[in-house]
N, C-alpha and C positions, 0 to 999 in steps of 0.2 A: 484478482493478479494474472495477466496475459501472459500464455504458454511462455513465449519470447524476452519477457519481461527481465530487467537485467536491474539487480537490488545496489545499488553505492552507498558507503559511508565516506565522508568529508573528515579528515583530521587535521585541524587548522585552527588557531590559538586568533587569527586578524579575522572577523566578521565580516567584514567588507569584502574580500580576498573570497572567501567561503560562500558567500551570499552568489557573488560573482559567478564563481564557477559552477553552484550548484544550478544556474539557470543556463549557463551552458551545455551541461550535463542533460538537464532537463528538454533543451530544446532537440534531442536524440531522440529519434521514436522509441516507446516502450522501455527509457532510460530511467530509473526514478533513485535518486539523493534518498534513501531512507534515513539519514540520521547526518547531525554535524557535530563533530565532537571535538572539545578543546583541550581537553587531555588525556592521559590512559587510561584514567576509571573509566570517563565515559566511554572510550571505547570498548572496555571490557564488559560494562553493561551492557551497550548498544548489541555488541556478539552476542551476547549472553539472549537477547531476545530475539535476534534475528541474523540467521549468518548470511553476509551480504556475498555480492559474486567479484567486486572491486573494492578494495580502500584504498585511498588516494592519503597518501601522508606525508606530511611538511614534517622534510628533514630538520629543520630547528625550530621548536617552542623551548619554552620557557620550562625548566628541569624536565627535557625530554630529548632525550635521543633517537630522532628517527632509525639511523641503521641498526641501533642494538633493537628498537621494536619490531622491527621487520624481521630480524631472522629470528625473534620471540615467534611472531605468527605464523613463519614457514614454518614453524617445529608444530606448532598447536593446530594451524590451519593450512595446510599444507595447499588445499585446494583456492581456497581466497586469493585472488590477484592481486599486486600491488604495484601499483605507481607512486615512486616517489616526486613532490615537490618543492622546489627550493626559490628562493629570490635569486640565487646567484646563478650563473651558467658555465660549467667548466669539465674539463675532460678531467679533471680528477675528480669529481662529483659521482660523473659517470661511470667510473671504475667502481669506485665505492658501492655504487648502486648495484654493479652486475657481481660484488663479490659478495654483497650479503642476497643474493638470488632475490633482486627486484623484479619485477617482468615489464618494469616503465619508469621513465623520468618527464618531469617537463621541466621548465623553468616556468615562474611564474608571470615573465612577461612574453611568454610564446602566445600566439596568434589562435585567437577561440577556434577556426578550423581546422589548426593544429592538433590540439588541442582534443577535437571530437575525435579526430581522426587516430590518434594515438591509442583513447579510450578504446574505440571500434577494436582497432589492430589487438589489443591486450586480450581484448574479451572473446578476442577470437584465434588466443591461443599465439598469436604473433608477438614477440618481447618486441617492445620499441622504446628506443631511448634517444630524445629530442635535444640537441643542442644549437640552440638557434644560432652560435656564434662559433661556427666551429673551426678547430684553428689547430695546428702542430704546436706541441708544449714549448717547444724553442722558439716559437714566432711571437713575435709583441701583441699585446691585446688591441685588436682595432674594435670602432663603432661600428654596428650594426647598419643599414641602411635606415630603421626605423630610430634610431637612437640620433641619428645623423636629422633627421627632422623634428625631433624634440628639441634637440640642441639650437638648431636654426630657428625653431620658435620663440625659445626661450631667448635667443637673441634679442628678438624683435619686441619682446616686452610680454609676450602672454604668461601668466601664470599656470600652474599646474590644473585649476579647474579647466580653463581655458582651454589649455591645449587636448585635456581630454575629451572634451565636445567636439573641438576641429576635429580628432584625431577619431572620434568613437570608441575610445576607448577608455577603461575607469581611471579615475587618480588614482589609485592606490598603482595601476601598471605605470602611471606616467612617473610616477614618486620612486616607484620601483626602479624603471629606467635612470631615473636623475641618480639615484645611489650607484647604481652599475656603473654610470659615465663617470663620474666624480673619481669611482674607486679605479676607473681602467685608464684615465690619464691621470692621475694622481694628483688629485684636484681636492681643495678643503672645502670651497663653497662657489655657491651659484655668480658670485661676484669674478671668481677665477676663473668660472667656467665661461662667461661672459666674454674676458678679454681676450682668453686662450681662440674664442670662438673667431672674434675680429683679427688674431694674428695669423691663423691657419687657414685654411681651405674654405670655411665655412662661411 
């Protein structure tokens, strides 16, 4: 192991996302993902084998409360840094992450360059909570520039695979954006989204 090598564990039960995150992390010099875990038991076993410098912890997994796990980890292993990850981006989630003393937060739709910066900052002792759609709590939800791009491509008839290739992102990221868009606009289907896009400024 190199002197400055940083070891990281990913805890996420979505295999495609975990693999994509691993590629992003290992693109940083001297950063290594030593394990990917699908549940709490796998995480315990992994930590017993080798204590990491950082854990990337999904907030919502089946039978798994990420906030509670973060608190437990902070008590038992206070020197391990923890970045919480979620498919949703909201100020409320960020505040909860801060309350359980997480060191950082990123949404799963966050651009890879920002993910890298966040990880590096946290491992350098600088807490970093990234909200790709910052807003005041009393302001209505608005779509991001990336979401506008995706809406425009959906309107033109592109499917998720085609959008992913066109924007150089994963299909999972596209699908996550689509879910967030529907939620923000209070829509229930792609057909409704297309209708909304033609009626509005898209």
